[in-house]
C-alpha positions as CSV (number, residue, x, y, z in Angstrom):
1,M,123.2,120.2,132.5
2,I,122.0,116.7,132.2
3,H,120.9,117.0,128.6
4,S,124.4,117.2,127.0
5,T,125.6,114.3,129.0
6,A,122.5,112.3,128.1
7,G,123.8,112.3,124.2
8,G,121.6,115.4,123.1
9,K,122.9,118.4,121.4
10,L,122.4,122.0,122.6
11,K,120.8,124.4,120.2
12,E,122.9,126.8,118.5
13,Y,121.4,130.3,118.4
14,G,121.8,132.4,115.3
15,Y,121.7,136.3,114.4
16,F,119.2,138.0,112.4
17,D,118.0,141.2,111.0
18,I,114.3,142.0,112.0
19,A,112.3,144.6,110.6
20,K,109.1,146.3,112.2
21,V,106.8,147.2,109.3
22,E,103.2,148.4,108.8
23,Y,101.0,146.9,106.2
24,L,99.5,149.3,103.8
25,E,96.2,147.7,103.6
26,S,95.3,147.4,107.1
27,G,97.7,149.5,109.1
28,E,98.6,146.5,111.0
29,K,102.2,146.4,112.5
30,A,104.3,143.2,112.9
31,F,107.8,142.1,113.0
32,V,109.1,140.3,110.0
33,L,112.5,138.4,109.2
34,S,114.7,140.8,106.6
35,T,117.1,138.7,104.7
36,N,118.1,141.5,102.1
37,E,120.9,143.9,103.3
38,E,119.6,146.6,101.0
39,I,116.3,147.3,102.7
40,K,116.0,150.2,104.9
41,E,113.6,152.2,106.7
42,G,110.7,153.9,104.6
43,D,111.1,151.2,101.8
44,I,107.9,149.6,100.6
45,V,108.4,145.8,100.6
46,L,106.4,142.7,99.9
47,V,105.8,140.4,102.8
48,A,104.9,136.7,102.4
49,I,101.7,136.0,104.5
50,S,101.3,132.5,103.5
51,E,102.5,130.2,100.5
52,F,100.3,131.8,97.9
53,E,99.6,135.3,99.5
54,E,101.9,138.4,99.7
55,K,101.3,141.9,101.2
56,E,102.7,145.4,100.7
57,A,104.2,146.9,103.8
58,K,106.2,150.0,104.7
59,V,109.3,149.5,106.8
60,I,109.3,151.4,110.1
61,R,112.7,150.3,111.3
62,I,115.2,147.5,111.1
63,D,117.1,145.9,114.0
64,K,120.5,144.3,112.7
65,H,122.2,141.5,114.2
66,V,119.5,140.5,116.7
67,H,120.4,137.2,118.9
68,E,117.8,134.6,118.6
69,Q,117.4,134.4,122.3
70,N,117.1,138.0,122.9
71,F,113.9,138.4,120.7
72,P,110.3,137.8,122.3
73,I,108.9,135.8,119.2
74,P,110.3,132.3,117.8
75,I,112.2,133.4,114.6
76,K,110.6,130.4,113.1
77,R,107.0,132.2,113.4
78,L,108.1,135.5,111.9
79,K,107.1,135.9,108.2
80,K,109.7,137.0,105.7
81,I,110.4,140.0,103.4
82,V,110.1,138.8,99.8
83,R,111.6,141.7,98.1
84,K,111.7,145.3,97.9
85,V,108.8,146.9,95.6
């Protein structure tokens, strides 16, 4: 690949725990980033929607150790679980 010979660096991809949640208020489902190992299916969690807003959601499933390239949504776009309720 020419990119690496031009002095650039190839991106190093990581592994993440990704949870599928259902927001309690709206019933909408979404994928979020889980940084807490204690969270499991059926838990109620707070998801950071923005810097000032959090919503409660129920965890439907958790996919452990997902490679960043194998997930269809860019990791930086995912909301994060703040804590367990």
